[in-house]
C-alpha positions as CSV (number, residue, x, y, z in Angstrom):
1,M,-0.1,0.0,0.3
2,S,1.7,3.9,-1.2
3,S,2.1,5.9,1.9
4,F,0.5,8.4,0.0
5,Q,-2.8,6.3,-1.2
6,V,-6.6,8.1,0.1
7,I,-8.6,6.0,2.1
8,P,-12.3,7.3,2.2
9,T,-13.0,8.0,5.7
10,V,-15.6,8.8,7.7
11,V,-16.1,10.3,11.3
12,Y,-19.7,10.0,12.6
13,L,-21.2,13.0,15.2
14,M,-23.2,12.1,18.2
15,S,-26.4,13.1,16.2
16,R,-25.6,10.5,13.5
17,I,-24.1,12.8,10.5
18,A,-21.1,11.6,9.1
19,V,-18.2,13.7,8.1
20,H,-16.6,12.2,5.1
21,M,-13.1,13.0,4.4
22,E,-10.3,11.9,1.9
23,I,-6.9,12.4,3.5
24,E,-3.3,11.7,1.8
25,G,-1.6,8.9,3.3
26,T,-4.8,7.7,5.4
27,A,-3.1,4.6,7.0
28,Q,-0.5,6.5,8.4
29,C,-2.7,9.6,9.3
30,P,-2.4,10.1,13.3
31,S,-6.0,10.8,15.2
32,Q,-4.9,14.3,16.2
33,V,-4.4,15.1,12.3
34,M,-7.5,13.2,11.5
35,L,-9.4,14.9,14.4
36,A,-8.2,18.8,13.3
37,A,-9.8,17.7,9.6
38,A,-12.7,16.2,10.8
39,L,-13.5,19.2,13.3
40,G,-12.3,21.9,10.1
41,C,-14.7,20.7,7.7
42,E,-16.7,23.6,6.6
43,E,-20.0,22.0,6.6
44,L,-19.4,22.3,10.3
45,G,-19.6,25.5,11.3
46,I,-16.9,25.7,14.1
47,S,-15.5,28.8,14.3
48,N,-13.2,28.0,17.3
49,K,-11.1,25.0,15.8
50,L,-8.4,25.3,18.1
51,L,-10.8,25.2,21.3
52,A,-12.6,22.6,19.4
53,Q,-9.4,20.4,19.2
54,S,-9.2,20.7,23.1
55,V,-13.0,19.6,23.8
56,F,-13.2,16.9,21.5
57,G,-11.3,13.6,20.5
58,L,-11.2,10.7,18.2
59,W,-13.1,7.5,19.4
60,M,-13.3,4.0,18.0
61,S,-16.2,2.4,19.4
62,S,-18.8,0.0,19.0
63,P,-21.3,-2.4,21.4
64,L,-18.2,-3.7,22.8
65,L,-15.5,-1.3,23.5
66,E,-15.0,2.3,23.4
67,I,-11.2,3.9,22.8
68,Q,-10.6,7.5,23.0
69,L,-7.4,7.4,20.5
70,K,-4.5,9.3,21.9
71,P,-3.1,12.0,19.4
72,H,-0.4,9.8,17.9
73,H,-2.6,6.4,17.5
74,R,-3.4,5.6,13.5
75,P,-7.5,5.0,13.2
76,Y,-6.8,3.2,10.6
77,A,-4.7,0.7,12.5
78,V,-6.4,0.4,15.3
79,R,-9.7,-0.5,12.9
80,I,-7.7,-3.3,11.2
81,A,-6.3,-4.2,15.0
82,W,-10.1,-4.3,16.1
83,P,-10.7,-8.3,16.3
84,N,-7.3,-8.9,18.7
85,L,-8.7,-5.9,20.6
86,L,-12.1,-7.2,21.1
87,E,-10.0,-10.7,22.3
88,K,-8.2,-9.1,24.9
89,H,-10.7,-6.9,26.3
90,T,-14.3,-7.6,25.8
91,H,-16.9,-10.3,27.1
92,G,-18.6,-10.7,24.0
93,N,-19.0,-14.3,22.4
94,E,-17.7,-15.3,19.3
95,L,-20.7,-14.3,16.8
96,E,-21.0,-10.6,18.5
97,K,-17.4,-10.3,18.0
98,C,-17.7,-11.1,14.7
99,S,-20.1,-8.9,13.8
100,D,-19.0,-6.1,15.6
101,E,-18.3,-3.2,13.6
102,P,-16.4,0.0,15.2
103,M,-17.1,3.5,14.5
104,T,-14.6,6.9,13.9
105,T,-16.7,9.2,15.9
106,L,-16.1,12.9,17.2
107,R,-16.9,12.7,21.0
108,R,-15.6,14.8,24.2
109,N,-12.6,14.4,25.3
110,V,-12.6,12.8,28.5
111,F,-9.3,14.3,30.0
112,Y,-11.3,17.9,29.2
113,T,-12.7,19.5,32.7
114,R,-16.1,20.5,33.3
115,R,-15.3,23.3,34.4
116,D,-13.5,24.7,31.3
117,E,-16.3,23.5,29.5
118,E,-18.9,25.8,31.4
119,K,-16.9,28.2,30.3
120,I,-17.2,27.7,26.4
121,K,-19.1,30.8,24.4
122,D,-18.7,29.0,21.2
123,P,-22.5,28.0,20.2
124,R,-21.3,25.4,17.8
125,I,-18.9,23.7,20.0
126,L,-22.1,23.7,23.0
127,E,-24.3,22.0,19.9
128,L,-22.1,19.2,19.6
129,L,-21.9,18.8,23.5
130,Y,-25.5,19.1,23.9
131,E,-26.1,16.1,21.0
132,E,-23.4,14.0,23.0
133,A,-25.7,14.5,26.2
134,R,-28.9,14.0,24.8
135,H,-27.4,10.8,23.5
136,N,-26.1,9.4,26.6
137,V,-29.4,10.7,28.1
138,L,-31.5,8.6,25.9
139,L,-28.9,5.6,25.8
140,G,-29.8,5.3,30.1
141,R,-26.4,6.1,30.5
142,Y,-26.6,9.2,32.3
143,I,-29.2,8.0,34.8
144,M,-31.5,9.8,36.5
145,E,-34.6,10.1,38.1
146,P,-37.8,9.7,35.8
147,A,-39.2,13.2,36.6
148,H,-35.6,14.5,35.5
149,S,-35.3,12.4,32.3
150,I,-39.1,13.7,31.6
151,M,-38.3,17.8,32.2
152,L,-34.8,17.1,29.6
153,G,-37.2,15.5,27.1
154,G,-39.9,18.3,27.0
155,I,-36.5,20.6,26.7
156,Q,-35.5,18.4,23.5
157,A,-39.0,18.7,22.4
158,R,-39.0,22.1,22.5
159,I,-35.5,22.3,20.6
160,E,-36.5,19.8,17.7
161,L,-40.7,20.8,17.3
162,G,-40.7,24.6,17.8
163,P,-43.3,26.0,20.1
164,Y,-46.0,24.1,21.2
165,N,-49.0,24.1,18.9
166,V,-52.3,22.8,20.2
167,H,-53.5,20.7,17.2
168,T,-50.1,18.8,16.0
169,H,-48.6,18.4,19.9
170,T,-51.2,16.1,20.9
171,V,-51.2,13.2,24.0
172,S,-51.3,11.0,21.0
173,Y,-48.4,12.2,18.9
174,F,-46.1,12.4,21.8
175,R,-47.2,8.4,22.8
176,E,-46.1,7.3,19.6
177,N,-42.6,9.7,19.6
178,Q,-42.0,9.1,23.4
179,F,-38.6,7.0,22.6
180,R,-37.7,10.1,20.7
181,F,-37.4,12.1,23.3
182,L,-36.9,9.5,26.9
183,P,-34.7,6.6,27.8
184,A,-36.9,3.6,27.0
185,H,-37.1,2.7,30.5
186,V,-38.9,5.6,31.4
187,A,-41.2,5.5,28.5
188,R,-41.7,1.9,29.2
189,S,-42.4,1.8,33.1
190,T,-44.5,4.7,33.5
191,S,-47.1,4.0,30.6
192,L,-49.4,1.3,29.4
193,S,-48.8,1.8,25.9
194,W,-51.6,-0.7,24.9
195,L,-54.6,1.5,26.5
196,P,-56.6,3.8,23.7
197,Y,-56.2,6.7,26.4
198,S,-53.2,8.0,28.4
199,R,-53.2,8.3,32.1
200,Q,-52.5,12.0,34.1
201,T,-49.1,10.1,35.4
202,S,-48.2,8.4,31.9
203,A,-45.3,9.7,30.7
204,E,-46.8,11.1,27.1
205,V,-48.7,13.2,29.6
206,R,-46.0,14.6,31.6
207,L,-43.8,15.1,28.7
208,L,-46.2,17.4,27.0
209,E,-46.8,19.0,30.1
210,Q,-43.3,20.1,30.2
211,F,-42.7,20.8,26.4
212,K,-45.8,23.1,27.1
213,R,-44.1,24.9,30.0
214,V,-40.8,25.7,28.1
215,P,-41.4,29.9,27.8
216,T,-42.0,30.4,24.0
217,T,-39.3,33.3,24.0
218,A,-36.7,30.4,24.7
219,T,-33.7,30.6,22.1
220,T,-32.5,27.2,20.8
221,R,-29.4,27.9,22.1
222,K,-30.6,29.0,25.4
223,L,-32.3,26.0,25.8
224,M,-29.5,23.8,24.4
225,R,-27.7,25.3,27.5
226,K,-30.2,24.9,29.8
227,Y,-29.9,21.0,29.1
228,L,-26.0,21.0,29.3
229,E,-26.0,22.5,32.9
230,F,-28.5,19.8,34.0
231,C,-26.2,17.4,33.0
232,W,-23.2,18.9,34.4
233,A,-24.7,18.4,37.7
234,L,-24.3,14.6,37.1
235,P,-21.6,13.0,38.9
236,F,-20.6,11.2,36.0
237,Y,-20.9,14.1,33.2
238,G,-18.2,13.1,30.6
239,A,-17.4,9.7,31.8
240,A,-15.6,6.8,29.5
241,F,-17.5,3.8,29.9
242,F,-16.7,0.2,30.8
243,H,-18.1,-3.0,30.6
244,G,-17.9,-5.1,34.0
245,Q,-19.7,-7.6,36.2
246,V,-20.1,-8.0,39.7
247,E,-21.4,-10.8,42.1
248,Q,-24.7,-10.4,43.4
249,P,-24.8,-11.2,47.2
250,V,-26.4,-14.3,48.3
251,R,-28.4,-15.1,52.0
252,G,-29.5,-18.1,53.2
253,L,-30.6,-21.1,50.8
254,M,-29.6,-19.2,47.6
255,S,-26.0,-19.3,48.5
256,L,-26.1,-23.3,47.8
257,F,-26.3,-22.3,44.3
258,Q,-24.5,-20.5,41.7
259,Q,-25.3,-17.3,41.1
260,K,-25.0,-15.4,37.9
261,D,-22.6,-11.5,37.9
262,I,-24.6,-8.9,37.4
263,P,-23.5,-6.8,34.3
264,V,-22.2,-3.2,35.0
265,L,-21.3,-0.3,33.5
266,I,-18.0,1.4,34.9
267,A,-18.2,5.2,34.5
268,I,-15.1,7.0,35.1
269,N,-14.4,11.1,34.7
270,E,-12.3,13.7,36.4
271,K,-14.1,13.5,39.8
272,G,-14.6,9.7,40.8
273,I,-15.9,6.1,39.6
274,Y,-19.3,4.7,39.2
275,V,-21.0,1.2,39.0
276,I,-24.2,1.5,37.2
277,D,-26.5,-1.0,36.7
278,H,-27.7,-0.8,33.4
279,V,-30.7,-3.0,33.6
280,E,-32.1,-1.3,36.1
281,C,-30.7,1.8,35.7
282,T,-29.5,2.9,38.6
283,L,-26.4,3.5,40.5
284,L,-25.3,0.8,42.7
285,L,-21.8,3.0,43.7
286,G,-20.3,6.1,43.3
287,L,-16.8,7.5,45.2
288,K,-15.1,10.4,44.5
289,Y,-11.1,9.8,44.6
290,E,-10.6,11.0,47.6
291,D,-12.6,8.7,49.5
292,L,-11.3,5.3,47.8
293,S,-8.4,3.5,47.1
294,W,-8.2,0.8,44.3
295,D,-6.3,-1.9,43.2
296,F,-5.9,-4.2,40.0
297,G,-5.6,-7.9,40.1
298,K,-4.8,-9.9,37.2
299,P,-5.1,-13.6,37.2
300,P,-1.2,-15.2,37.1
301,N,-2.5,-17.7,33.9
302,V,-5.2,-16.4,32.1
303,N,-4.4,-19.3,29.3
304,D,-5.3,-22.1,32.0
305,D,-9.1,-20.5,32.8
306,P,-10.2,-18.1,30.2
307,E,-13.1,-17.5,32.2
308,C,-10.6,-16.0,35.4
309,L,-10.8,-12.4,34.5
310,P,-8.9,-9.3,35.5
311,C,-10.4,-7.4,38.4
312,L,-10.7,-4.2,40.4
313,F,-10.3,-3.9,44.0
314,I,-12.0,-0.7,45.3
315,Q,-11.6,0.1,48.9
316,F,-14.0,3.0,50.5
317,G,-15.1,3.9,54.1
318,A,-18.4,3.4,55.2
319,V,-20.6,3.6,58.5
320,E,-22.2,0.4,60.1
321,N,-24.2,0.7,63.3
322,G,-22.1,3.6,64.1
323,I,-18.9,2.7,63.8
324,T,-16.7,3.7,61.2
325,V,-15.3,0.9,58.8
326,T,-13.6,0.1,55.5
327,K,-15.4,-2.0,52.8
328,L,-13.8,-3.9,49.7
329,M,-15.4,-4.3,46.7
330,Q,-14.5,-6.3,43.5
331,I,-15.4,-5.5,39.8
332,F,-14.1,-8.2,37.2
333,S,-13.7,-6.9,33.2
334,R,-11.2,-7.7,30.5
335,Q,-11.0,-3.7,30.9
336,A,-9.7,-3.5,33.9
337,A,-6.6,-2.7,33.1
338,M,-7.7,0.4,31.1
339,M,-9.7,1.1,34.0
340,D,-7.1,1.2,36.1
341,A,-4.8,3.8,33.6
342,L,-7.5,5.9,33.6
343,I,-8.1,5.7,37.5
344,S,-4.2,6.3,38.2
345,H,-4.5,9.3,35.3
346,F,-7.1,11.2,37.5
347,A,-6.0,10.3,41.1
348,D,-2.8,11.6,40.5
349,Q,-4.2,14.7,38.8
350,M,-6.1,15.1,42.0
351,R,-3.3,14.4,44.2
352,R,-1.3,16.9,42.2
353,R,-4.0,19.7,42.8
354,K,-4.1,19.1,46.4
355,D,-0.2,20.0,46.6
356,G,-1.0,23.2,45.3
357,E,0.5,22.5,41.8
358,A,-3.0,23.9,40.3
359,V,-4.8,26.2,43.1
360,D,-6.7,27.8,40.5
361,N,-8.4,25.0,39.0
362,V,-10.0,23.3,42.4
363,A,-12.9,21.5,41.8
364,D,-13.4,19.4,44.6
365,D,-15.5,22.4,46.7
366,E,-18.9,20.8,45.5
367,P,-21.0,18.7,47.8
368,N,-21.1,15.4,46.8
369,P,-24.6,14.3,45.0
370,I,-24.3,10.6,45.7
371,Q,-26.0,9.6,49.2
372,N,-25.0,6.5,51.0
373,N,-27.5,3.7,51.4
374,G,-30.6,6.0,49.8
375,L,-33.5,5.2,47.8
376,G,-32.8,7.5,45.1
377,V,-31.6,6.4,42.0
378,L,-28.5,8.4,42.9
379,S,-27.6,6.7,46.2
380,N,-24.9,4.5,46.7
381,K,-26.4,0.7,47.3
382,L,-24.2,-1.2,49.3
383,S,-26.9,-4.5,50.1
384,R,-27.1,-4.7,46.5
385,L,-23.1,-5.6,46.4
386,T,-20.8,-8.1,47.5
387,L,-18.3,-6.8,49.9
388,A,-15.8,-8.0,52.4
389,T,-15.8,-5.6,55.6
390,F,-13.0,-4.2,57.8
391,D,-12.4,-2.6,61.3
392,D,-10.5,0.2,62.1
393,E,-7.5,-2.4,62.7
394,G,-7.8,-4.1,59.4
395,R,-8.9,-6.8,60.4
396,C,-11.8,-8.8,58.4
397,I,-14.6,-8.7,60.2
398,G,-17.4,-9.8,57.5
399,Q,-17.0,-11.4,53.9
400,M,-19.3,-12.2,51.1
401,G,-18.7,-14.0,47.5
402,S,-15.0,-14.6,46.3
403,L,-13.9,-12.4,48.6
404,S,-14.4,-14.8,51.1
405,I,-11.8,-16.5,49.7
406,S,-8.9,-14.5,50.1
407,Y,-10.0,-13.2,53.6
C-alpha cells in the first residue's frame, strides 16, 4: 500500500451525521491530524477550531468496546487491529465479536475538565456537546430520576419541534414519539401503551406538560445550554464507560446455588468512579477519588482458565451500626487494565491539585450529590453489592462471595 494512498474515511458525530474525508496517506494518518481535519470541515461550522481540538477527541467505538484514541494513534491501524482488541478487552461471544463493527466518532475528550467546559461560549461547540449529552441521556447512561428525564425530554422536544402547537402536539403524538425524547426505561415503565387513552401520570402526558412549560421566548441556544447545565451537575458527566460484572450478594438457601454475576457499566471521569446497573438504570456505587483506594488484580495464568477475569478492587469507608468500617468490592472485567490506567491518571491529577500545583483549578469544593444507602437513583446501594468488611485495625469482620476465599 502506497504511503500516500487516500482511503475514504467517515467520522460520525453523536447526532449520527457523518463527516466524509479524504486524507492523503490515510493509513499513516495520526488521530490528531484526522481530528483537526474533521473539525475543520466547513459543514460543521466551528469558528473556534483550536478550542474544539481540546474539547473533543476521536473515539473508536462499538457496542463491545470504546476507546479514545491518543493523538499519535493511527485510526486506520486501530481499525485493522480491532479483532485483536476485542479478544483482549471484551466479554463478547464469538458471534458478537465477528459482527462487531466499530465506528470512528467525534466525542467529548474525557480529559477535558467540566470547569473549562462551563466557560465555553462557542454555540457550535455547545451544540455538539448537547448532542452527545442527549445521546447519553436517551441511551440510559446518564441515569437520573424519571421526573428529570421527562424534564430534559420536554426541553429536547422544544428544540426539535419548535413552539407548542395545540393541533399537532397532542398526547397521542407524544405517545407515539416518546422513545424519541425519553430513555426506554422511562417511556416503558410509566406508560400502559396498549390502552387507547393516557393516564395523567403516563410518560406522554407528563412529557407534553413539560414541553408546554418551556417559554415561547426561549432560544434554541439557551435551551441547549439549560440541558447541558443539568447534565453538568450529574456526577458521572463526561465519563468514559467500561463493561464489567459484579457478584450478587446471596443469603440463606440461595447461597447453595451458583449465582450469575450482574453486568455493570463502570463510568470513570475526573471526579471519581461510578458502578451502574444498566439493566435497572440505577447507581450501585459512586465514589470520589479522595474517598477510595484501588488496586488492579490480574490472574496469574490467563491461558489456564479463560473464565478467570482481571479485576479492580475498590476500597472505601462506610459507617455501619454507628461504627466506621472499611469496605472492599471487586469488579471483574477484561477492561480492568484500561480502567486502572484512567483512574491512575485522574487520581494523580487530584493529588497534584491538592499539593497546590493547580490552586486556581480546585474542583473538589462541591457537595457530593451521591448519598450513602438512600433510595434514589443516585444513592449508593451497598446492600446490593458483595463486599468484605474490615474494622479500624484492618481485621476482616465480614466477607461474601469470592472475597471469602481471600480472607
